[in-house]
N, C-alpha and C positions, 0 to 999 in steps of 0.2 A: 480679151481676145485669145491670149495664149492658153488660158484654162479651157476654153471651148475646144480648141484644137487638140489639146492633150486628152480631154474627155472623149472626143470623137475617135482619136487614135486608139485609146484603151478599149472602147466599145468595139471598134473594128477588129482589133487584135483578139479580143475574147471571142467574137463571133467566128473568126477564122479557126480557132483552136477548140471549138466545141465538138464534143463527141455527138455525132448525129447518126451513126450506124452501129448496129449490134450484129456481131457475127457469133453464132452459136454452133459449136462442134460437139457432136456425139463422139463417143470413144470406140466402143466395140463395133466392128464391121463398118466403121466410117473412117476412123484414123488407123485403127489396128485390126487386122484380120486374125482373130484368135484361132481360127481353124488352120490357117497356113503358117501361123506364128510369124507374121510379117506385116510390114507397114503398107498402107495404101498411099503410094507416093504422091499422086496428084493432089490428094486432099491434104497431106502433110505440107506440100508446097504452098497450097492456099493458106494454110494455118501460119506458116512461117512468114509469108508475105503480109498477112493481116497484122502480125505483131509490130510491123514497122510503120503502120499507118496511125498517126496520133488521133485521127478523127473516128477511129473504130474501137468499140469496146468489144473485147474478145472473151467469150466465156466457154468453159467446158461444161456440158450438161450430160451426165451419164446416168444410166440406171444401175450402175455399180453401187453397192451399198457403201454407206459412209463409215464403215468400221475401219480401224487403223490399218489392219493388214491389207484390205482392198485398196485403200488410198496409197499405202507404201508400194504395193505391187504396180499400181498405175504410174506412180512416180518413177519407179525403176524402168518400166517400159519406155516412158517418155525420155528418160535419160539416154536411152540407146540412140536417139535421134537429136541429142543435144537440146532437149526441151525439158523444162521443169514445170511443175504445177504453178509455181510462182510467176511464170511468164504470162499466165492468163490473168485477166482483170478479176475474174471470179471463177471458182470451180464449184459445181453442184454435184454431189453424190447423193443418191436417194437414201433416205432413212429407211431402215428396216421396219419402222413403225408406220410408214406411209403405205396404205393399202390400195391406193388408186393405181390404175393401170399406167404403164409407162407413157403412153401418149398424153394422158391427162396430167401426169406429173410434169413432163417436159413443157407442155403448153402453159401450165401455171408458172413455171420458172420464167418463161419468156415474157408473159404478161407482167409478172412482178418486176422484171428488169425494165420493161417499158414504163411502168408506173414510177419506178425509182429514178429513171433517167428520161425526163420528159422532153428532151431535145431530140430523141431518137425518132427518125422518120423512115429509116430503112432497116429491115431485119432480113438477114441472110442466114439460113439454117441448113446445115449439113447433117443428114441422118440417113441410115439405111432402111428405115421403115416408112413405107408410104402412109400408113395409118397415123403415125406420129407427125409427119409433115403436114398431112391434111388437117389434123386436129389443131395444130398450132395456127394454121392459116385461118381456120374458121373462128377460133377464139380471138386472134388478132383483129380480124375484120369486125367482129362484134364489139371489140374494145375500142378500136379507132380505125375507121375505114380509110383514113388518110395515110396510114402507114403502108409503105411499099414492102411487100413480102416476097422473098425469093427463096423458095425451097429447092434444095439440091439433093436429089436422091443418089446415094452412094452404093 
């Protein structure tokens, strides 16, 4: 009888701590306004809050290229607000060799995340581009219509 109680407790505990939500943040003009050289504070607040939730997987998905200088520049900017790239569960920088448009690239990243983390039932995506938000929504719905998609235009 004790083994059954322990087994049920473990199952309950594991279910409570499962990651079931994916938050995706774009960088330029979503977190950081490169024109004004400043941060978009309400989105930064959302990001910082998301880091504290153990049931949320938080990824950065940017069209910035994945060369070392661009990654280092992004890290330095994030350090201004006491964030580092390692705070994210995953960071995606676009390869210079990927020739698809940004909406397609970001949509593929999100669907790949869903495929790798099959407990995810909610996707919340912050981006400044309407076409990117729309493309991700279309592809998510065609991949799994049971996923709740929340696009946030910045």
